[in-house]
C-alpha positions as CSV (number, residue, x, y, z in Angstrom):
1,M,-25.5,77.5,24.4
2,R,-25.7,78.4,20.7
3,L,-22.1,79.5,20.8
4,T,-20.8,76.1,22.1
5,C,-22.8,74.2,19.7
6,M,-21.2,76.1,16.8
7,F,-17.8,75.8,18.2
8,S,-18.2,72.0,18.4
9,F,-19.6,71.8,14.8
10,I,-16.4,73.8,13.5
11,L,-14.1,71.2,15.3
12,L,-15.8,68.3,13.8
13,F,-15.7,69.8,10.4
14,G,-12.2,70.5,10.7
15,A,-11.4,67.0,11.8
16,A,-13.3,65.6,8.9
17,G,-11.4,67.6,6.5
18,L,-8.1,66.5,7.9
19,I,-9.2,62.8,7.5
20,V,-10.2,63.5,3.9
21,F,-6.8,65.3,3.1
22,I,-4.8,62.2,4.7
23,H,-7.0,59.8,2.7
24,L,-6.4,61.4,-0.6
25,Q,-2.6,61.6,0.0
26,D,-0.7,60.0,-2.9
27,P,0.2,56.3,-2.1
28,A,3.5,56.4,-4.3
29,E,4.7,59.4,-2.1
30,M,4.0,57.4,1.1
31,V,6.0,54.5,-0.3
32,H,8.7,56.9,-1.1
33,Q,8.9,58.1,2.4
34,Q,8.9,54.7,3.9
35,R,12.1,53.9,1.6
36,L,13.7,57.1,3.1
37,A,12.8,56.4,6.4
38,P,13.4,52.8,7.5
39,E,11.7,51.0,10.5
40,P,13.1,52.0,13.9
41,W,14.5,48.4,14.5
42,L,17.0,49.1,11.7
43,N,18.6,52.1,13.5
44,G,22.2,51.2,14.2
45,H,22.5,48.5,11.6
46,L,24.3,49.5,8.3
47,K,23.1,52.9,7.9
48,G,23.0,54.4,4.4
49,M,21.8,51.0,2.8
50,K,18.5,51.0,0.9
51,F,15.7,48.5,1.7
52,E,12.4,48.0,0.1
53,F,9.4,47.0,1.8
54,S,5.9,46.2,0.9
55,L,3.0,48.2,2.2
56,H,1.9,45.6,4.6
57,Q,3.8,44.4,7.7
58,P,4.6,40.7,8.0
59,E,2.2,38.9,10.1
60,K,3.6,37.5,13.3
61,D,3.5,33.9,14.2
62,C,1.1,32.9,16.7
63,T,3.7,32.1,19.4
64,A,4.9,35.7,19.2
65,N,2.4,36.7,21.8
66,N,3.3,33.9,24.4
67,Q,6.3,33.6,26.7
68,Y,7.9,31.1,24.5
69,G,7.6,33.4,21.4
70,D,9.1,36.3,23.5
71,T,11.9,34.1,24.5
72,M,12.6,33.3,20.9
73,E,12.4,37.1,19.9
74,N,15.1,38.2,22.4
75,A,17.3,35.3,21.5
76,A,17.0,36.4,17.9
77,K,18.0,40.1,18.9
78,Q,20.9,38.8,20.9
79,L,22.2,36.6,18.1
80,M,21.9,39.6,15.6
81,K,23.8,41.9,17.9
82,I,26.5,39.4,18.6
83,N,27.2,38.5,15.0
84,Q,26.4,41.9,13.5
85,V,24.3,40.4,10.9
86,V,21.5,42.3,9.1
87,P,18.4,40.2,8.8
88,S,16.1,40.4,6.1
89,Y,13.0,40.1,8.5
90,P,12.2,41.9,11.7
91,P,13.2,40.3,14.9
92,Y,9.7,38.8,15.7
93,Q,9.7,37.0,12.3
94,Y,13.2,35.9,12.6
95,A,12.2,34.3,16.0
96,A,9.3,32.7,14.2
97,M,11.9,31.4,11.6
98,L,13.9,29.9,14.4
99,Q,10.9,28.3,15.7
100,N,10.0,26.6,12.4
101,T,13.6,25.7,12.2
102,N,13.4,23.8,15.5
103,R,10.0,22.3,14.2
104,R,11.7,20.9,11.1
105,Q,14.6,19.5,13.1
106,K,12.0,17.7,15.4
107,K,10.2,16.6,12.3
108,M,13.3,15.2,10.7
109,M,14.3,13.5,13.9
110,F,10.8,11.9,14.1
111,L,11.2,10.7,10.5
112,K,14.8,9.1,11.1
113,R,13.3,7.3,14.0
114,E,10.5,6.0,11.9
115,N,12.8,5.1,9.2
116,K,15.0,3.0,11.6
117,K,12.0,1.2,13.0
118,S,10.6,0.4,9.6
119,T,14.2,-0.8,8.6
120,E,14.3,-3.1,11.8
121,R,10.9,-4.3,10.8
122,K,12.0,-5.5,7.6
123,L,15.1,-7.1,8.7
124,L,13.2,-8.9,11.4
125,K,10.8,-10.1,8.6
126,K,13.6,-11.2,6.4
127,K,15.3,-12.9,9.3
128,S,12.1,-14.8,9.9
129,R,11.8,-15.7,6.2
130,F,15.1,-17.6,6.3
131,L,14.9,-18.7,9.9
132,L,14.8,-22.4,8.7
133,K,17.8,-21.9,6.8
134,E,19.6,-20.5,9.7
135,T,18.5,-22.9,12.0
136,P,18.0,-26.1,10.0
137,I,15.8,-29.2,10.8
138,L,17.3,-32.4,11.5
139,I,15.3,-35.5,10.5
140,A,15.8,-38.9,11.8
141,M,16.7,-41.3,9.0
142,N,14.1,-43.8,10.1
143,S,11.2,-41.4,10.7
144,S,7.9,-43.0,9.5
145,A,4.4,-41.8,10.5
146,V,2.8,-45.0,9.3
147,D,2.8,-48.5,11.2
148,L,2.1,-50.7,8.1
149,T,2.0,-53.9,10.1
150,R,-1.3,-52.9,11.6
151,L,-2.8,-53.7,8.1
152,E,-2.5,-57.4,8.9
153,I,-5.7,-57.3,10.9
154,D,-7.9,-56.4,7.6
155,D,-5.9,-58.1,5.1
156,K,-7.9,-61.0,3.8
157,N,-6.4,-62.0,0.5
158,G,-2.8,-60.9,1.4
159,K,-3.2,-57.9,-0.9
160,W,-1.9,-55.3,1.6
161,K,0.9,-57.6,2.8
162,K,2.3,-57.6,-0.8
163,L,1.9,-53.9,-1.1
164,Y,3.5,-53.3,2.1
165,E,6.6,-55.5,1.2
166,M,6.7,-53.4,-1.9
167,Q,6.8,-50.4,0.0
168,I,9.6,-51.7,2.1
169,E,11.8,-52.5,-1.0
170,R,11.2,-49.0,-2.6
171,K,12.1,-47.3,0.5
172,K,15.2,-49.5,1.2
173,L,16.4,-48.9,-2.4
174,M,16.0,-45.1,-2.2
175,R,17.9,-45.0,1.0
176,D,20.8,-47.1,-0.5
177,I,21.0,-44.8,-3.5
178,C,21.0,-41.9,-1.4
179,S,23.7,-43.2,0.9
180,K,25.9,-44.1,-2.2
181,Y,25.5,-40.8,-4.0
182,K,24.6,-38.4,-1.2
183,S,26.5,-37.4,1.8
184,S,24.3,-38.1,5.0
185,S,26.6,-36.7,7.6
186,R,24.0,-33.7,8.0
187,R,20.7,-33.5,6.9
188,I,19.5,-29.9,6.4
189,I,16.2,-28.8,5.3
190,T,15.4,-25.5,4.0
191,P,12.0,-23.9,2.9
192,Y,13.2,-24.5,-0.7
193,H,13.0,-28.3,0.1
194,V,9.6,-28.3,1.1
195,S,8.2,-25.7,-1.1
196,R,6.6,-28.5,-3.4
197,I,4.8,-30.3,-0.5
198,F,1.1,-29.9,0.0
199,V,-0.4,-30.2,3.4
200,E,-3.7,-32.0,4.4
201,D,-4.1,-31.6,8.0
202,K,-7.3,-33.6,8.7
203,H,-5.7,-36.9,7.7
204,K,-2.2,-35.8,8.4
205,L,-1.0,-36.2,5.0
206,L,1.9,-34.5,3.1
207,Y,2.1,-34.9,-0.8
208,C,5.1,-33.7,-2.7
209,E,4.0,-32.9,-6.4
210,V,5.7,-34.3,-9.2
211,P,4.2,-32.9,-12.4
212,K,3.2,-35.3,-15.0
213,A,2.8,-38.2,-12.6
214,G,-0.9,-37.9,-11.5
215,C,-0.3,-34.4,-9.6
216,S,-3.7,-32.9,-10.9
217,N,-5.8,-35.8,-9.7
218,W,-3.7,-36.3,-6.4
219,K,-4.7,-32.5,-5.7
220,R,-8.2,-33.3,-6.2
221,V,-8.1,-36.0,-3.6
222,L,-6.5,-33.9,-1.0
223,M,-9.3,-31.3,-1.7
224,V,-11.9,-33.9,-1.2
225,L,-10.1,-35.2,2.1
226,N,-9.9,-31.5,3.2
227,G,-13.7,-31.0,2.8
228,L,-13.4,-28.5,0.0
229,A,-15.2,-30.5,-2.4
230,S,-17.6,-33.4,-2.2
231,S,-16.4,-35.4,-5.3
232,T,-13.0,-35.3,-7.4
233,K,-15.3,-34.8,-10.5
234,D,-16.6,-31.5,-9.5
235,I,-13.0,-29.8,-9.4
236,H,-11.9,-27.9,-12.6
237,H,-8.3,-28.2,-13.9
238,N,-7.9,-24.4,-13.1
239,T,-9.2,-24.6,-9.7
240,V,-6.7,-27.5,-8.8
241,H,-3.6,-25.5,-10.0
242,Y,-4.6,-22.0,-9.6
243,G,-7.2,-21.8,-6.8
244,N,-4.7,-21.8,-4.0
245,Y,-7.0,-23.9,-1.8
246,L,-4.2,-26.4,-0.7
247,K,-1.5,-25.1,1.8
248,R,2.1,-25.6,0.9
249,L,4.4,-26.8,3.9
250,D,6.8,-23.8,3.5
251,S,3.9,-21.6,4.3
252,F,4.2,-22.8,8.1
253,D,6.8,-21.7,10.5
254,R,9.6,-23.7,11.6
255,N,7.8,-25.5,14.5
256,G,4.8,-26.1,12.0
257,I,7.2,-27.7,9.4
258,F,9.2,-29.7,12.0
259,Y,6.0,-31.3,13.5
260,R,4.3,-32.2,10.3
261,L,7.6,-33.7,8.8
262,N,7.8,-35.9,12.0
263,T,4.2,-36.9,12.5
264,Y,2.4,-36.7,9.0
265,T,2.4,-39.4,6.4
266,K,4.9,-38.1,3.7
267,M,4.1,-39.4,0.2
268,I,5.7,-39.2,-3.3
269,F,4.4,-40.5,-6.7
270,V,6.9,-40.9,-9.5
271,R,7.0,-41.8,-13.3
272,E,9.4,-43.3,-15.8
273,P,11.6,-40.3,-16.6
274,F,11.6,-40.5,-20.3
275,E,7.8,-41.0,-20.5
276,R,7.3,-38.3,-18.1
277,L,9.4,-35.9,-20.2
278,V,7.6,-36.7,-23.5
279,S,4.3,-36.2,-21.7
280,A,5.5,-32.7,-20.6
281,F,6.6,-31.9,-24.1
282,R,3.3,-32.9,-25.6
283,D,1.3,-31.0,-23.1
284,K,3.2,-27.7,-23.2
285,F,4.5,-27.5,-26.8
286,E,2.1,-29.4,-29.0
287,H,-1.1,-27.4,-27.6
288,A,-1.7,-23.7,-27.6
289,N,-0.1,-22.5,-24.5
290,N,0.0,-18.6,-23.5
291,Y,3.1,-19.4,-21.2
292,Y,5.2,-21.9,-22.6
293,H,5.2,-20.8,-26.1
294,P,6.4,-17.2,-25.5
295,V,8.5,-17.9,-22.4
296,F,10.3,-21.2,-23.6
297,G,9.3,-21.8,-27.1
298,K,10.6,-18.4,-28.4
299,A,13.9,-18.8,-26.5
300,I,14.5,-22.5,-27.7
301,I,13.7,-21.6,-31.5
302,S,15.7,-18.5,-31.4
303,K,18.8,-20.5,-30.1
304,Y,18.5,-23.9,-31.7
305,R,16.6,-23.4,-35.1
306,K,18.4,-22.3,-38.1
307,N,16.7,-20.1,-40.5
308,A,13.8,-19.9,-38.2
309,T,10.7,-17.8,-39.6
310,K,9.7,-14.5,-38.3
311,E,6.2,-15.9,-37.1
312,A,8.0,-18.8,-35.1
313,L,10.2,-16.4,-33.6
314,W,7.4,-14.1,-32.7
315,T,4.9,-16.8,-31.4
316,G,7.3,-19.5,-29.8
317,S,5.0,-22.1,-31.4
318,G,6.1,-25.3,-33.1
319,V,9.1,-26.2,-31.0
320,H,10.5,-29.7,-32.3
321,F,11.4,-32.3,-29.8
322,T,14.8,-32.4,-31.1
323,E,15.2,-28.7,-30.3
324,F,13.5,-29.2,-26.7
325,I,16.2,-31.8,-26.0
326,Q,18.9,-29.6,-27.1
327,Y,17.6,-26.8,-24.7
328,L,17.4,-29.5,-21.8
329,L,21.0,-30.8,-22.4
330,D,22.5,-27.2,-22.7
331,V,24.5,-26.3,-19.6
332,H,23.9,-22.5,-20.9
333,R,20.1,-22.8,-21.3
334,P,18.5,-19.6,-22.8
335,V,15.8,-20.1,-20.2
336,G,15.7,-21.8,-16.8
337,M,14.5,-25.2,-15.9
338,D,10.8,-26.0,-15.3
339,I,9.1,-28.2,-12.8
340,H,7.4,-30.3,-15.5
341,W,10.8,-31.8,-16.6
342,D,13.1,-31.3,-13.6
343,H,14.5,-34.3,-11.7
344,V,12.3,-35.8,-9.0
345,S,15.4,-36.0,-6.8
346,R,15.6,-32.3,-6.9
347,L,11.9,-31.4,-6.9
348,C,11.0,-33.4,-3.8
349,S,14.6,-34.0,-2.1
350,P,14.1,-37.7,-1.2
351,C,17.5,-37.9,0.2
352,L,16.6,-35.3,2.7
353,I,13.2,-36.0,3.4
354,D,12.4,-39.7,4.4
355,Y,9.2,-40.3,2.6
356,D,6.9,-42.9,4.2
357,F,5.2,-43.9,1.0
358,I,6.7,-44.2,-2.7
359,G,3.8,-44.8,-5.5
360,K,4.4,-45.0,-9.0
361,F,2.5,-43.9,-12.0
362,E,2.5,-47.2,-13.6
363,S,0.8,-48.8,-10.6
364,M,-1.2,-45.8,-9.7
365,E,-4.7,-47.5,-9.0
366,E,-3.3,-50.1,-6.6
367,D,-0.9,-47.8,-4.9
368,A,-3.4,-44.9,-4.4
369,D,-6.0,-47.4,-3.1
370,F,-3.3,-48.8,-0.6
371,L,-2.5,-45.3,0.4
372,L,-6.1,-44.0,1.0
373,H,-6.6,-47.2,3.1
374,L,-3.7,-46.4,5.2
375,I,-5.0,-42.8,6.1
376,G,-8.4,-43.9,6.9
377,A,-10.0,-42.0,3.9
378,P,-13.7,-42.3,3.0
379,K,-14.4,-45.7,1.6
380,N,-16.0,-44.1,-1.4
381,L,-13.3,-41.9,-2.3
382,T,-10.9,-43.4,-5.2
383,F,-8.2,-42.2,-7.2
384,P,-9.5,-40.6,-10.4
385,R,-8.3,-41.9,-13.7
386,F,-9.8,-39.2,-16.0
387,K,-7.9,-36.9,-18.1
388,D,-9.1,-33.4,-17.8
389,R,-6.8,-31.7,-20.4
390,H,-6.7,-33.0,-23.9
391,S,-9.0,-35.8,-23.1
392,N,-9.4,-36.8,-26.7
393,E,-5.6,-37.4,-26.9
394,E,-4.0,-40.7,-26.1
395,R,-2.1,-40.8,-22.9
396,T,1.8,-40.8,-23.3
397,T,2.7,-44.4,-23.2
398,N,5.9,-46.3,-23.5
399,K,5.2,-47.0,-27.2
400,I,4.6,-43.0,-27.9
401,T,7.9,-42.4,-25.9
402,Q,9.9,-44.6,-28.1
403,Q,8.5,-42.7,-31.2
404,Y,9.7,-39.4,-29.8
405,F,13.2,-40.7,-28.7
406,A,13.7,-42.3,-32.2
407,Q,14.3,-38.7,-33.4
408,L,17.4,-38.3,-31.5
409,S,20.8,-39.5,-32.0
410,P,22.4,-42.4,-29.7
411,T,24.5,-39.6,-28.1
412,E,21.3,-37.6,-27.4
413,R,19.6,-40.6,-25.8
414,Q,22.7,-41.4,-23.7
415,R,23.0,-37.8,-22.5
416,T,19.3,-37.5,-21.7
417,Y,19.6,-40.7,-19.7
418,D,22.5,-39.4,-17.8
419,F,20.4,-36.3,-17.1
420,Y,17.8,-38.4,-15.3
421,Y,20.2,-41.0,-14.0
422,M,19.6,-40.5,-10.2
423,D,15.8,-41.0,-11.0
424,Y,16.2,-44.2,-12.9
425,Q,18.5,-45.4,-10.1
426,M,16.5,-44.2,-7.0
427,F,13.1,-45.4,-8.2
428,N,14.3,-48.7,-9.9
429,Y,13.4,-47.8,-13.7
430,S,15.2,-50.1,-16.2
431,K,17.2,-48.5,-18.9
432,P,14.6,-47.4,-21.8
433,F,17.0,-48.3,-24.6
434,E,19.5,-50.9,-25.3
435,G,23.1,-49.7,-25.7
436,L,22.8,-47.2,-22.7
437,Y,25.4,-47.4,-20.0
């Protein structure tokens, strides 16, 4: 028994010594041996070439243990054998690389499909945006949403009858001028033509905005009609123009535009063209403005003023009326047109859209009162006459307009009249100066 224990102790001691000996072996020598003795999987492939390996074997892909991984490994071996290619990785890792390549290919195919879908969505969105242009809306020439004859019932002193006859004359003149100067063979309306028309659905009203012809106060009226405010006096100027509370007609789809153009009351208010032009100049260039001075003022001064100061070129402030007219009449303007002095005939397209009501700035009070009565507006709602910008300054009148145009030569006055000729003709404004033809 004692002999057996001693023999077992000797065996254990010898095994421990062998383990210690192996552990103390020089790692550099082991690396050298590995360099001289490559892995068995390289036997038969370009003998005599040297390969360097790290101390750790490459990790296998998780799929190498399943059936699919084995299949990929076998395929890799066959591929190497056929092509006699020496891989830089063992077969199992090469198989993993093939598997990863397959994944990348699937990912690329997925991304291509997604890009194709995204492109199709963009094309569909672009197509719907220009749907109106591709499929135009045709409007009947005699469309009207208002039957003005019903006003005879409550017309006690003949006031409504007079205004009704005035509307007939204005509409007839507008149609005659359109027939004379515009082709009426095909009436195509695109989103551009209705982009300046504001919608009030509650009272079925469409208003085409003409800047410097009471548009700020008309927007206030629309907001009150729509229930967005209780009084026009409570609405600030910036809320009117930058609040985006009112919908534009071009924000609706084709059917929505078609329906409203044919069933709503369409109105437009205009102003004497020269007076409107001077009003716009005074508002935008004679008062501090962080848009019109740097955008329009700098370009106008740079092109039309000789020996302009650095300050004027830098700020764009102090544009003269004569310089402004030069810009207006220049076919090669340094900066584009603006809605505040563009033609009404282009802003509202009256030869394409048959407006039911044509009001004038010069007779604003009675025209506005008549229109509000037509659409059944609340009795306490009237058109506001207050001036919310530069309220201490006198409104632009015919007298003030004459003073500004006195700075121009006869040729410049004639050319400016020619510029607004269609507006003068279409809305029955007389020539503002003698000698114009």
